C-alpha positions in Angstrom: -0.2 0.4 0.2 2.8 2.3 1.2 4.7 1.4 -2.0 1.5 2.5 -4.1 1.1 5.9 -2.7 4.8 6.8 -3.3 3.9 5.5 -7.0 1.6 8.1 -7.6 2.6 10.8 -5.9 6.1 10.5 -8.0 3.7 10.4 -11.3 1.7 13.1 -9.9 4.0 15.3 -9.2 5.6 15.5 -12.4 2.6 17.4 -14.4 1.6 19.3 -11.2 5.4 20.5 -10.9 5.2 21.6 -14.7 2.1 23.5 -14.2 3.1 25.6 -10.7 6.2 26.6 -13.0 4.4 27.7 -16.1 2.7 30.2 -14.0 5.3 31.2 -12.3 7.2 31.7 -15.2 3.9 34.1 -16.7 3.9 31.7 -19.9 0.5 30.8 -19.1 -0.9 34.2 -17.6 -1.5 36.5 -20.5 -4.3 34.0 -21.5 -5.9 34.5 -18.3 -6.5 38.4 -19.3 -9.9 38.9 -20.1 -10.5 40.0 -23.3 -12.5 43.0 -21.9 -8.6 44.1 -21.1 -7.3 43.5 -24.7 -10.1 45.3 -25.9 -9.2 48.5 -24.0 -5.9 48.2 -25.2 -6.8 48.1 -28.8 -8.9 50.8 -28.5 -6.9 53.5 -26.6 -4.0 52.4 -29.5 -6.7 53.7 -32.6 -7.7 56.2 -30.5 -4.0 57.4 -29.8 -3.8 56.9 -33.8 -7.0 58.8 -34.9 -5.7 61.7 -32.6 -2.2 61.9 -33.7 -3.3 61.7 -37.6 -5.6 64.3 -37.0 -9.0 62.0 -37.3 -8.5 61.8 -40.5 -7.3 58.3 -41.1 -9.1 55.7 -42.8 -10.7 53.4 -40.7 -8.4 50.4 -42.0 -5.5 52.5 -41.8 -5.7 53.3 -37.9 -5.8 49.9 -37.2 -3.3 49.4 -38.9 -1.2 51.7 -37.5 -2.2 50.8 -34.0 -1.3 47.0 -34.8 2.3 48.0 -35.3 2.7 50.1 -32.6 1.4 47.3 -30.8 3.8 45.2 -32.4 6.5 47.5 -31.6 5.1 47.4 -27.3 5.5 43.6 -28.0 9.2 43.7 -29.3 10.1 46.2 -26.4 8.2 43.7 -23.5 10.3 40.8 -25.7 13.1 42.6 -25.0 12.7 43.0 -21.0 11.9 40.0 -20.1 8.2 40.4 -19.4 6.6 37.8 -20.8 3.2 38.5 -19.4 2.6 42.2 -21.1 4.5 40.4 -24.6 1.6 38.4 -24.8 -1.0 40.7 -23.7 0.4 42.8 -26.7 0.2 40.0 -29.0 -3.1 39.7 -28.6 -3.5 43.2 -28.8 -1.5 43.0 -32.0 -3.3 40.1 -33.5 -6.4 41.7 -32.8 -5.6 45.2 -34.4 -4.3 43.1 -37.7 -7.8 41.1 -38.1 -9.9 44.4 -37.8 -7.6 46.1 -40.5 -7.5 43.0 -42.6 -11.4 43.6 -42.1 -11.2 47.4 -42.9 -14.0 47.4 -40.1 -14.0 49.0 -37.0 -13.9 47.3 -33.5 
């Protein structure tokens, strides 16, 4: 009986340790960021781009420019080694790129 317990503890310890390591290393955590925060960051980048352009940009152009800025923020987070921020900006970048391809508003 004790050897069965030791066996199962050893078997279950490996995936448990992997999950804890991934959570501590922030590689899973970006997916836990709510979609409303991703939308808010995307909307903020588009608004900043519209202010920068003087409000004269075409619908898809603002999204493309904002997507480029999100990609730059993602690269900066990668350079800092901040995996959580990198994942968030990657999601923002992908969202803006999809919207720019559609040419529509968020």
